[in-house]
C-alpha positions as CSV (number, residue, x, y, z in Angstrom):
1,M,-24.9,41.3,49.3
2,A,-27.8,39.1,48.5
3,D,-30.3,38.7,51.4
4,L,-31.6,35.1,51.4
5,K,-33.8,35.5,54.5
6,V,-37.5,34.7,54.3
7,R,-40.4,34.5,56.7
8,L,-42.9,31.8,57.5
9,G,-45.4,33.6,59.8
10,E,-43.3,34.6,62.8
11,L,-40.5,32.3,62.0
12,E,-37.5,33.7,60.1
13,L,-35.4,31.3,58.0
14,K,-31.8,32.1,56.9
15,N,-32.8,30.9,53.4
16,P,-36.0,29.3,51.9
17,V,-34.5,25.8,51.2
18,I,-35.9,22.9,53.2
19,P,-35.4,19.2,52.5
20,A,-38.9,17.7,52.1
21,S,-40.1,15.0,54.4
22,G,-39.3,11.5,53.3
23,T,-36.3,12.5,51.2
24,F,-33.8,13.4,53.9
25,G,-34.4,10.8,56.6
26,F,-34.2,12.4,60.0
27,G,-31.5,14.7,58.8
28,Y,-28.5,13.5,60.7
29,E,-27.9,10.8,58.1
30,M,-27.0,13.6,55.6
31,A,-24.5,15.4,57.8
32,R,-21.6,13.4,56.2
33,F,-22.3,15.3,52.9
34,Y,-22.3,18.9,54.2
35,D,-23.0,21.2,57.1
36,L,-26.7,20.9,57.7
37,N,-26.8,24.4,59.3
38,E,-26.6,25.8,55.8
39,L,-30.3,24.8,55.4
40,G,-33.3,27.0,56.0
41,A,-35.0,24.3,58.0
42,I,-35.4,20.5,57.9
43,S,-38.7,18.5,57.6
44,L,-38.4,15.2,59.3
45,K,-39.4,11.8,57.9
46,G,-43.1,11.3,58.2
47,T,-44.0,10.0,61.6
48,T,-47.0,8.1,62.9
49,L,-48.1,7.3,66.5
50,N,-46.8,3.7,66.3
51,A,-43.9,2.2,64.4
52,R,-44.6,1.2,60.8
53,F,-42.7,-1.2,58.5
54,G,-44.2,0.3,55.4
55,N,-45.3,-1.3,52.1
56,P,-43.8,-4.5,50.7
57,T,-41.0,-4.1,48.1
58,P,-40.6,-3.1,45.4
59,R,-41.7,0.4,46.4
60,I,-39.5,2.7,44.3
61,A,-39.6,3.0,40.5
62,E,-37.7,5.4,38.3
63,C,-39.2,6.7,35.1
64,R,-38.2,9.2,32.4
65,E,-40.3,11.9,33.9
66,G,-39.3,11.4,37.6
67,L,-39.8,9.0,40.4
68,L,-42.5,6.9,41.9
69,N,-42.5,5.8,45.5
70,A,-44.8,3.8,47.8
71,I,-42.7,3.7,50.9
72,G,-45.8,3.6,53.1
73,L,-44.7,5.8,56.0
74,Q,-42.0,3.5,57.3
75,N,-40.9,5.0,60.6
76,P,-40.1,4.0,64.2
77,G,-43.0,5.8,65.8
78,V,-43.3,9.2,67.5
79,H,-41.8,8.2,70.8
80,A,-38.6,6.9,69.2
81,V,-38.4,10.0,67.0
82,I,-38.6,12.3,70.0
83,D,-36.3,10.2,72.2
84,S,-33.7,9.2,69.7
85,E,-33.9,10.6,66.2
86,I,-34.3,14.3,67.1
87,P,-31.5,14.3,69.7
88,R,-29.2,12.7,67.1
89,L,-30.2,15.5,64.6
90,R,-29.5,18.2,67.2
91,Q,-25.9,17.0,67.6
92,V,-25.2,18.2,64.0
93,Y,-27.9,20.8,63.4
94,S,-29.3,23.8,65.3
95,G,-31.8,25.3,62.9
96,P,-35.6,25.0,62.7
97,V,-37.2,21.5,62.7
98,I,-40.5,20.6,61.1
99,A,-42.2,17.5,62.4
100,N,-44.1,15.7,59.6
101,I,-47.1,13.9,61.1
102,S,-49.4,11.2,59.5
103,G,-52.3,9.3,60.9
104,F,-55.0,6.8,60.2
105,S,-57.7,8.4,62.4
106,L,-58.4,11.8,63.9
107,E,-57.4,10.6,67.3
108,E,-54.0,9.4,66.0
109,Y,-53.3,12.7,64.3
110,V,-54.1,14.6,67.5
111,E,-52.1,12.4,69.8
112,T,-49.0,12.4,67.6
113,A,-49.2,16.1,67.1
114,R,-49.6,16.6,70.9
115,L,-46.5,14.7,71.6
116,F,-44.4,16.6,69.1
117,D,-45.9,19.8,70.4
118,G,-44.3,19.0,73.7
119,C,-40.9,18.6,72.2
120,A,-38.8,21.7,72.6
121,D,-36.7,20.9,69.5
122,V,-39.7,21.0,67.1
123,D,-40.7,24.4,65.6
124,I,-43.5,23.6,63.2
125,L,-46.1,20.7,63.0
126,E,-46.6,19.6,59.4
127,I,-49.8,17.6,59.3
128,N,-49.7,15.3,56.3
129,I,-53.3,14.8,55.1
130,S,-52.0,14.0,51.6
131,C,-50.2,10.7,51.6
132,P,-51.2,8.5,48.6
133,N,-49.1,5.5,49.6
134,V,-51.1,4.0,52.4
135,K,-54.6,2.5,52.6
136,H,-57.2,4.3,54.7
137,G,-54.6,6.9,55.7
138,G,-54.0,10.6,55.5
139,M,-55.3,11.3,52.0
140,A,-58.8,10.4,53.1
141,F,-58.7,13.6,55.2
142,G,-57.0,15.6,52.5
143,T,-59.5,15.2,49.6
144,Q,-62.6,16.4,51.4
145,P,-62.9,20.0,52.7
146,E,-64.9,19.1,55.7
147,A,-62.6,16.4,56.8
148,A,-59.6,18.6,56.2
149,R,-61.1,21.3,58.4
150,E,-62.0,18.8,61.1
151,V,-58.5,17.4,61.5
152,T,-57.1,21.0,61.4
153,E,-59.4,22.1,64.2
154,A,-58.6,19.1,66.3
155,V,-54.9,19.4,66.0
156,K,-55.0,23.2,66.7
157,K,-57.1,22.6,69.8
158,A,-54.5,20.2,71.2
159,C,-51.3,22.1,70.2
160,K,-49.7,25.5,70.7
161,K,-47.0,25.4,68.0
162,P,-47.7,26.5,64.4
163,V,-49.7,23.9,62.4
164,Y,-49.1,23.7,58.7
165,M,-51.4,21.4,56.7
166,K,-49.7,19.4,53.9
167,L,-52.2,19.1,51.0
168,S,-52.7,16.6,48.2
169,P,-52.8,17.6,44.6
170,N,-55.1,14.6,43.9
171,V,-58.2,16.7,44.2
172,T,-60.6,18.6,41.9
173,D,-60.4,21.9,43.8
174,I,-57.2,22.6,45.8
175,V,-58.5,26.0,46.8
176,A,-61.5,24.4,48.6
177,I,-59.2,22.2,50.7
178,A,-56.9,25.1,51.5
179,R,-59.8,27.4,52.6
180,A,-61.2,24.6,54.8
181,C,-57.8,24.3,56.5
182,E,-57.7,28.1,56.9
183,Q,-61.2,28.0,58.4
184,G,-60.0,25.3,60.8
185,G,-57.3,27.6,62.1
186,A,-54.2,26.4,60.2
187,D,-51.1,28.6,60.6
188,G,-49.8,27.7,57.2
189,L,-50.0,25.2,54.3
190,V,-47.5,22.9,52.5
191,L,-48.2,21.9,48.9
192,I,-48.0,19.8,46.9
193,N,-47.5,16.2,47.9
194,T,-47.0,13.6,45.2
195,L,-49.4,13.0,42.3
196,L,-50.7,9.5,41.7
197,G,-48.9,7.6,39.0
198,M,-48.0,4.2,37.8
199,V,-45.1,2.5,35.9
200,I,-45.8,-0.8,34.1
201,D,-43.0,-3.2,33.1
202,P,-43.4,-3.7,29.3
203,R,-41.9,-7.1,29.5
204,S,-44.2,-8.6,32.2
205,G,-47.1,-6.2,31.8
206,R,-47.2,-5.8,35.6
207,P,-46.9,-2.7,37.7
208,V,-43.4,-2.2,38.9
209,V,-44.3,-1.0,42.4
210,S,-46.0,-3.5,44.7
211,T,-49.0,-1.2,45.4
212,G,-49.7,-0.6,41.7
213,A,-50.3,3.2,41.9
214,A,-47.7,5.2,43.7
215,G,-46.7,8.8,44.5
216,F,-45.2,10.5,41.5
217,S,-42.6,13.3,42.0
218,G,-39.7,15.0,40.2
219,P,-39.3,17.7,37.6
220,A,-42.5,16.9,35.7
221,V,-44.8,17.9,38.6
222,K,-43.4,21.4,39.0
223,P,-45.9,23.2,36.7
224,V,-48.7,21.6,38.6
225,A,-47.2,22.6,42.0
226,V,-46.6,26.2,40.9
227,R,-50.1,26.5,39.6
228,M,-51.6,25.2,42.8
229,V,-49.4,27.3,45.0
230,Y,-50.4,30.4,43.0
231,Q,-54.1,29.6,43.3
232,V,-53.9,28.9,47.1
233,C,-51.9,32.0,47.8
234,A,-54.4,34.1,45.9
235,A,-57.3,32.5,47.8
236,T,-56.0,32.5,51.4
237,K,-53.9,34.6,53.7
238,L,-51.8,31.7,55.0
239,P,-48.0,31.4,54.6
240,V,-47.3,28.6,52.1
241,I,-44.3,26.2,51.7
242,G,-44.1,25.2,48.0
243,V,-43.1,21.7,47.1
244,G,-42.8,19.9,43.8
245,G,-40.0,19.5,41.2
246,I,-37.6,22.0,42.9
247,A,-34.1,21.3,41.6
248,T,-32.5,24.7,40.9
249,A,-32.2,28.2,42.2
250,D,-34.4,29.4,39.3
251,D,-37.1,26.9,40.5
252,V,-36.9,28.5,44.0
253,L,-37.5,32.0,42.5
254,E,-40.4,30.6,40.5
255,M,-42.1,29.1,43.5
256,L,-41.5,32.2,45.6
257,S,-43.0,34.3,42.9
258,A,-46.1,32.2,43.0
259,G,-46.5,33.2,46.6
260,A,-44.6,30.5,48.6
261,G,-42.6,31.8,51.6
262,A,-40.2,28.9,51.4
263,V,-39.7,25.7,49.4
264,Q,-39.1,22.1,50.0
265,V,-36.8,20.0,47.9
266,G,-38.0,16.4,47.5
267,A,-37.0,13.9,44.8
268,Q,-33.9,15.9,43.8
269,N,-32.3,14.9,47.2
270,L,-32.6,11.2,46.1
271,V,-30.9,12.0,42.8
272,N,-28.2,14.2,44.3
273,P,-27.5,14.3,48.1
274,W,-25.9,17.8,47.7
275,A,-29.0,19.2,46.0
276,C,-30.1,21.6,48.8
277,K,-26.6,22.9,49.4
278,E,-26.1,23.5,45.7
279,I,-29.3,25.4,45.3
280,I,-28.5,27.6,48.3
281,D,-25.0,28.2,47.0
282,A,-26.4,29.2,43.6
283,L,-29.1,31.6,44.9
284,P,-26.8,34.7,45.3
285,G,-25.5,34.5,41.8
286,V,-28.9,34.0,40.3
287,M,-30.3,36.9,42.4
288,Q,-27.5,39.2,41.2
289,R,-28.2,38.2,37.5
290,Y,-31.8,39.2,37.9
291,G,-31.2,42.3,40.0
292,I,-32.9,40.8,43.1
293,K,-31.5,42.1,46.4
294,S,-33.9,40.3,48.8
295,L,-35.6,37.0,48.4
296,Q,-38.5,38.1,50.7
297,S,-39.2,40.8,48.1
298,V,-39.8,38.1,45.5
299,V,-42.5,36.3,47.5
300,G,-45.9,36.7,45.7
301,R,-44.6,39.0,42.9
302,A,-46.5,37.1,40.3
303,H,-49.7,38.3,42.0
304,R,-48.5,41.9,41.7
305,A,-47.5,41.7,38.1
């Protein structure tokens, strides 16, 4: 029988498949499609200290290679998430919950993380220092090693729960950012967030998305994500959640082989609401085909080859 269990530090997941933040709402909205308890974990929609309306529309654009979005961290604020959204999720889901946290200042990151740290229903704090869709926001912290280390240290000082830093691919040296987070005391890393892209309407000559540039995700980003996960896992000792272009069970094996302990499924959830379930259901058959008995044994095998 195929063993789908994996480990993220001290946390064991029944399988490595996690819906990525921003593509699954707060989770309970998706319970009408399938039993959410089949998932390895759920990463909540990105949350800030105060409610945000997000960017003006249009803020989604499809393209041949994937999807661009500039949602702009629309969310009801941390207090509403803790008081209303998470209790609604717990009515239909009992597994691990990852709180995705964004901010516009060091103080906002710390306060939002501190509030989630006090919520018994949250297992991991995912600190998003990589959002390309807001002005003067998270990505300013995620593109400079010293700033990344500073926010990591500050959040770790205020919180007891595991802190995973979500990294931007829009940097020259992803390893330098990852090492800075490790030096700051991070318990793990999540990478990658979206690349910067743009779609222009050939009729009008204008960008389709209101912000011009937007976050690019989908199948085309997977080779970049796999490369960065491989590099970071070779350079640090931190557990990593790999994100970017995951759409099949084979993609999961590829990302785990690069060193990730689990994966997040992003854009594919928007294409197919059953994506995560279908990947989980397909894993045992794919493992049998390749002679794999345990997913944990796959983690990092590209480094051992």
